[in-house]
N, C-alpha and C positions, 0 to 999 in steps of 0.2 A: 504494500500500500504506500503510495507516494505521500510525502508530507505536503506536496503542492496540489492545489486544486485546479489551477489554470496558469497559462503562460501567455504573456504578451510578446509577440515576435515582431521585431522591427527590422526591416531590410532597407537600408538607406544609402544613398550616395550624397555626400556632403559637398555642396558647391562652394561654401565659404566657411572654412573651419573657425576663423576668428568670430564670425557672426553666430556660429552654431554653439560655441562654448557656453554662453549664458544659459541656453536651453538645457544642456547636459548638467550643468552645475545646479540648476533649479529642479530638474526632473528627479534626480536621485533622492533628495529628501522627501519629495511629494510621494513617490512610489513607496518609500519606507513607511510613511504615515499610514498607508493602506495595507501594510504587511508585505509589500513587494521587495523581492530580493533579486538583485542583478546577478545572473549566473553566466551570462555571456555578454561581453561588451568589447567589441574589437573589430579589427579588419582582417585582411589576408585570407579571405575565403578561398577554399579549394573546391571547385566543382567536380564532384564525383560522377554526376550525370547531368546532362543538359548544360545550359549556358548560365553563368553567374555574372550578372551585371551590377550587382550592388557591391559597394566597397566596404560597408560596415554592417555588422549584424549585432543586434542586441536582443537578449531574451531576459524578460523579467518574470520571475515566478511569484505567484500570489497564492494565498491560502484557499481562495475560492474564485469562481467566476464572478460572483457578486462583488467581491473586493476589487477585482481587476476592473470591473465596470465602474465602481465608485471612484477608483483612481482616475480613469479616463475622463469621466464626466464631472469630476470635481472642479470647483471654481478655480482652484490653484493651478491644476493642469491646463484647463482651458485658457487660462490667462497667458500661458507660455507656448501654447501649441503653434501660434503664429510665427514664433521664432524658428521652429523646426521647418515649417512650410516655406518660410522666406529663404532659408539657407540650405535646403536639401530637397531631395525628391526620393520618395520611397513608399513603402507599405507598412501598415501597422495592423497586425492580426491577433485576435484573441482566440485561443484554443483551450478546450477543457483538457485537463491532464488525464492520462490513462490510470484508472484505479483498479485494474484487473488483479 
């Protein structure tokens, strides 16, 4: 049984690293407030199948899908999401953890 209930998976290409840094600095404590734990945060992806066009991958583990949604929809996160959009292009996906 996993201690995590959900994961937010972010695949992103950062266009302006200096402009993106304030987003990263603020997102970390916001995620933690909702029980989020960064388990992947970095670059250098290696495509084992298909094409890999993102330069940075982030995986944030949450105790539940509800907590992950609370993080994403929180006033604090919504206040900084524009920074991510302005300085990067990518996807943000919420997936439920395997509980088999």
